[in-house]
C-alpha atoms as a printed R data frame, in Angstrom:
    type eleno elety resid chain resno        x      y       z
1   ATOM     1    CA   MET     A     1 -148.759 50.685 137.669
2   ATOM     2    CA   ASP     A     2 -146.076 49.997 140.565
3   ATOM     3    CA   GLU     A     3 -142.778 48.701 139.581
4   ATOM     4    CA   THR     A     4 -141.578 45.675 141.398
5   ATOM     5    CA   THR     A     5 -139.426 45.784 144.178
6   ATOM     6    CA   TRP     A     6 -137.781 41.979 143.647
7   ATOM     7    CA   LEU     A     7 -136.575 40.167 146.609
8   ATOM     8    CA   ASN     A     8 -132.706 40.889 147.442
9   ATOM     9    CA   SER     A     9 -130.012 37.963 148.263
10  ATOM    10    CA   GLU     A    10 -130.297 37.563 151.743
11  ATOM    11    CA   GLU     A    11 -134.678 38.644 151.360
12  ATOM    12    CA   MET     A    12 -134.552 35.164 148.357
13  ATOM    13    CA   ARG     A    13 -132.457 33.584 150.909
14  ATOM    14    CA   ALA     A    14 -135.481 33.995 153.789
15  ATOM    15    CA   TRP     A    15 -138.646 33.278 151.571
16  ATOM    16    CA   GLN     A    16 -136.967 29.467 149.806
17  ATOM    17    CA   ALA     A    17 -135.222 29.202 153.796
18  ATOM    18    CA   LEU     A    18 -139.390 29.554 155.450
19  ATOM    19    CA   LEU     A    19 -140.656 27.382 151.876
20  ATOM    20    CA   SER     A    20 -137.885 24.951 152.059
21  ATOM    21    CA   GLY     A    21 -138.454 25.077 156.594
22  ATOM    22    CA   TRP     A    22 -142.008 24.549 156.583
23  ATOM    23    CA   ALA     A    23 -142.621 21.664 153.744
24  ATOM    24    CA   LEU     A    24 -139.489 19.285 155.649
25  ATOM    25    CA   LEU     A    25 -140.040 19.925 158.747
26  ATOM    26    CA   ASP     A    26 -144.301 18.663 158.275
27  ATOM    27    CA   ARG     A    27 -143.404 16.139 156.185
28  ATOM    28    CA   GLU     A    28 -141.601 15.100 158.927
29  ATOM    29    CA   ILE     A    29 -144.713 16.171 161.818
30  ATOM    30    CA   GLU     A    30 -147.125 14.122 159.171
31  ATOM    31    CA   HIS     A    31 -145.820 10.663 158.546
32  ATOM    32    CA   GLN     A    32 -144.317 10.447 162.457
33  ATOM    33    CA   LEU     A    33 -148.224 11.250 163.353
34  ATOM    34    CA   LYS     A    34 -149.409  9.321 160.562
35  ATOM    35    CA   ASN     A    35 -147.489  6.011 161.711
36  ATOM    36    CA   ASP     A    36 -147.727  6.453 165.670
37  ATOM    37    CA   SER     A    37 -150.708  7.046 165.811
38  ATOM    38    CA   GLY     A    38 -153.235  7.028 162.687
39  ATOM    39    CA   LEU     A    39 -153.449 11.011 162.881
40  ATOM    40    CA   SER     A    40 -152.215 13.455 159.671
41  ATOM    41    CA   HIS     A    41 -150.582 16.949 161.575
42  ATOM    42    CA   THR     A    42 -154.219 18.414 161.414
43  ATOM    43    CA   GLN     A    43 -156.283 15.913 163.382
44  ATOM    44    CA   TYR     A    44 -153.796 16.485 166.193
45  ATOM    45    CA   GLU     A    45 -154.024 20.172 165.639
46  ATOM    46    CA   VAL     A    46 -157.727 19.522 166.506
47  ATOM    47    CA   LEU     A    47 -158.018 17.331 169.011
48  ATOM    48    CA   VAL     A    48 -155.612 19.533 170.724
49  ATOM    49    CA   ARG     A    49 -157.682 22.280 170.469
50  ATOM    50    CA   LEU     A    50 -160.457 20.719 171.441
51  ATOM    51    CA   ALA     A    51 -158.341 18.574 174.641
52  ATOM    52    CA   ALA     A    52 -157.059 22.473 175.595
53  ATOM    53    CA   ALA     A    53 -161.380 23.965 175.229
54  ATOM    54    CA   PRO     A    54 -162.932 24.208 178.515
55  ATOM    55    CA   GLU     A    55 -165.575 20.208 178.254
56  ATOM    56    CA   GLY     A    56 -163.512 19.937 175.629
57  ATOM    57    CA   ARG     A    57 -165.618 21.926 173.354
58  ATOM    58    CA   ILE     A    58 -165.012 24.455 170.673
59  ATOM    59    CA   ARG     A    59 -167.567 25.732 168.178
60  ATOM    60    CA   MET     A    60 -166.167 24.533 164.303
61  ATOM    61    CA   THR     A    61 -166.642 28.453 162.988
62  ATOM    62    CA   GLU     A    62 -163.931 29.541 165.768
63  ATOM    63    CA   LEU     A    63 -161.904 25.743 165.294
64  ATOM    64    CA   ALA     A    64 -161.986 26.523 161.927
65  ATOM    65    CA   ASP     A    65 -160.174 30.489 162.954
66  ATOM    66    CA   SER     A    66 -157.909 28.827 165.509
67  ATOM    67    CA   LEU     A    67 -156.461 26.319 162.637
68  ATOM    68    CA   VAL     A    68 -156.596 28.556 159.544
69  ATOM    69    CA   ASN     A    69 -157.960 26.411 157.908
70  ATOM    70    CA   SER     A    70 -161.867 26.623 155.832
71  ATOM    71    CA   LYS     A    71 -164.807 25.478 158.015
72  ATOM    72    CA   SER     A    72 -164.857 23.243 154.425
73  ATOM    73    CA   GLY     A    73 -161.729 21.238 155.952
74  ATOM    74    CA   LEU     A    74 -162.176 21.431 158.412
75  ATOM    75    CA   THR     A    75 -165.203 19.228 158.385
76  ATOM    76    CA   TYR     A    76 -163.119 16.917 156.209
77  ATOM    77    CA   GLN     A    77 -161.548 16.898 159.420
78  ATOM    78    CA   VAL     A    78 -163.461 16.588 161.817
79  ATOM    79    CA   SER     A    79 -166.066 13.773 160.334
80  ATOM    80    CA   ARG     A    80 -162.679 11.465 159.808
81  ATOM    81    CA   LEU     A    81 -162.541 12.448 163.807
82  ATOM    82    CA   GLU     A    82 -165.796 11.421 164.060
83  ATOM    83    CA   ALA     A    83 -165.287  8.187 162.057
84  ATOM    84    CA   ALA     A    84 -162.761  7.175 163.945
85  ATOM    85    CA   GLY     A    85 -164.715  7.247 166.939
86  ATOM    86    CA   LEU     A    86 -162.907 10.101 168.757
87  ATOM    87    CA   VAL     A    87 -164.781 13.442 168.581
88  ATOM    88    CA   ARG     A    88 -168.221 14.172 167.949
89  ATOM    89    CA   ARG     A    89 -169.947 16.972 167.027
90  ATOM    90    CA   GLU     A    90 -172.836 18.953 168.534
91  ATOM    91    CA   ALA     A    91 -175.762 21.784 168.747
92  ATOM    92    CA   CYS     A    92 -174.751 24.071 169.637
93  ATOM    93    CA   PRO     A    93 -176.780 25.174 173.389
94  ATOM    94    CA   THR     A    94 -176.557 29.165 172.415
95  ATOM    95    CA   ASP     A    95 -176.773 28.769 169.091
96  ATOM    96    CA   VAL     A    96 -179.399 26.774 167.573
97  ATOM    97    CA   ARG     A    97 -177.411 27.183 163.878
98  ATOM    98    CA   GLY     A    98 -174.452 26.471 165.475
99  ATOM    99    CA   VAL     A    99 -171.586 23.226 165.659
100 ATOM   100    CA   SER     A   100 -169.502 22.434 168.209
101 ATOM   101    CA   ALA     A   101 -167.035 19.988 167.400
102 ATOM   102    CA   VAL     A   102 -166.439 18.642 171.115
103 ATOM   103    CA   LEU     A   103 -163.415 15.390 172.636
104 ATOM   104    CA   THR     A   104 -163.858 12.330 173.326
105 ATOM   105    CA   ASP     A   105 -162.353 10.545 176.108
106 ATOM   106    CA   LYS     A   106 -161.481  7.799 173.266
107 ATOM   107    CA   GLY     A   107 -160.526 11.482 171.502
108 ATOM   108    CA   ARG     A   108 -158.354 12.107 175.156
109 ATOM   109    CA   HIS     A   109 -156.975  8.688 174.950
110 ATOM   110    CA   THR     A   110 -155.793  8.568 171.610
111 ATOM   111    CA   LEU     A   111 -154.163 11.968 172.065
112 ATOM   112    CA   ASP     A   112 -152.489 11.380 175.005
113 ATOM   113    CA   LYS     A   113 -150.643  9.056 173.322
114 ATOM   114    CA   ALA     A   114 -149.272 10.423 170.677
115 ATOM   115    CA   ALA     A   115 -148.094 13.668 172.168
116 ATOM   116    CA   PRO     A   116 -145.381 12.496 173.240
117 ATOM   117    CA   GLY     A   117 -143.704 11.510 170.279
118 ATOM   118    CA   HIS     A   118 -144.415 14.747 168.510
119 ATOM   119    CA   VAL     A   119 -143.373 16.803 171.170
120 ATOM   120    CA   ALA     A   120 -139.557 14.465 171.051
121 ATOM   121    CA   GLN     A   121 -140.396 15.223 166.893
122 ATOM   122    CA   VAL     A   122 -141.211 18.562 166.944
123 ATOM   123    CA   ARG     A   123 -138.200 19.619 169.462
124 ATOM   124    CA   GLU     A   124 -135.334 17.257 167.664
125 ATOM   125    CA   LEU     A   125 -136.754 18.791 164.428
126 ATOM   126    CA   LEU     A   126 -136.809 21.911 165.608
127 ATOM   127    CA   ILE     A   127 -136.937 22.927 169.725
128 ATOM   128    CA   ASP     A   128 -133.033 21.877 169.871
129 ATOM   129    CA   VAL     A   129 -131.538 22.571 166.934
130 ATOM   130    CA   LEU     A   130 -132.591 26.474 167.114
131 ATOM   131    CA   THR     A   131 -130.228 29.281 169.828
132 ATOM   132    CA   PRO     A   132 -133.447 30.489 172.041
133 ATOM   133    CA   THR     A   133 -132.335 33.893 170.065
134 ATOM   134    CA   GLN     A   134 -133.133 32.009 166.488
135 ATOM   135    CA   LEU     A   135 -136.997 30.745 168.093
136 ATOM   136    CA   THR     A   136 -137.647 34.838 169.963
137 ATOM   137    CA   ALA     A   137 -136.948 36.316 166.078
138 ATOM   138    CA   LEU     A   138 -139.175 32.907 164.698
139 ATOM   139    CA   ALA     A   139 -141.899 33.790 167.095
140 ATOM   140    CA   ASP     A   140 -141.762 37.402 166.726
141 ATOM   141    CA   GLY     A   141 -141.582 37.765 162.837
142 ATOM   142    CA   LEU     A   142 -143.662 35.048 161.674
143 ATOM   143    CA   GLY     A   143 -146.311 36.251 164.175
144 ATOM   144    CA   GLU     A   144 -146.732 39.082 163.089
145 ATOM   145    CA   VAL     A   145 -146.426 38.530 159.260
146 ATOM   146    CA   ALA     A   146 -150.018 36.318 161.449
147 ATOM   147    CA   ARG     A   147 -151.580 38.755 162.324
148 ATOM   148    CA   ARG     A   148 -150.726 41.891 160.245
149 ATOM   149    CA   ILE     A   149 -152.852 39.061 157.698
150 ATOM   150    CA   GLN     A   150 -155.025 38.231 159.770
151 ATOM   151    CA   GLU     A   151 -156.116 42.385 160.888
152 ATOM   152    CA   GLY     A   152 -156.906 42.464 157.022
153 ATOM   153    CA   ALA     A   153 -154.057 44.808 156.909
154 ATOM   154    CA   PRO     A   154 -153.009 46.986 153.643
155 ATOM   155    CA   ARG     A   155 -150.747 45.522 150.983
156 ATOM   156    CA   ALA     A   156 -148.360 46.823 147.783
157 ATOM   157    CA   GLY     A   157 -151.554 47.402 145.087
158 ATOM   158    CA   ARG     A   158 -154.495 45.919 146.803
159 ATOM   159    CA   ALA     A   159 -156.673 47.798 149.330
160 ATOM   160    CA   PRO     A   160 -157.673 47.194 153.234
161 ATOM   161    CA   ARG     A   161 -159.110 44.734 153.878
162 ATOM   162    CA   THR     A   162 -162.372 44.430 155.632
163 ATOM   163    CA   ARG     A   163 -163.555 42.596 158.710
164 ATOM   164    CA   ARG     A   164 -166.255 39.669 158.279
165 ATOM   165    CA   PRO     A   165 -169.169 39.642 160.232
166 ATOM   166    CA   GLU     A   166 -169.080 36.743 162.346
167 ATOM   167    CA   ARG     A   167 -170.335 33.537 161.205
168 ATOM   168    CA   THR     A   168 -172.418 31.014 163.197
169 ATOM   169    CA   VAL     A   169 -171.967 27.378 161.541
């Protein structure tokens, strides 16, 4: 059995800063979005992704992957957005088993109203707090973490993950 390589003080400082920084940032963003638009942070991100997609439409599996969310978690959020008239689900025209989420006009209007306050909050709490060098390091570092996890890079004590075949939902 391999011996554990414990975090040194600087590594522990980085880990704890990530945990507390993200938790506090997410809490503030969640609060701002709920108060200003009635949306959760995840719901806002669903609308953002749909607004950026061609014809405001994305397959549910692609949407879940882009949000790093489970299919069931996304289904719940999309159901709530659908009940509010912000999104609708439609059969995928190229795959009878596929389902797409589609942004409605009301959803686009809601996003347009929510976006300025959200961007101001992100800018105030994160972007304007960090130097350009810190922003680059944050984006590069966390981008690499995400890339390795998504690609199934080998981890200590674990065999490399195999990529699952594409799913259709």
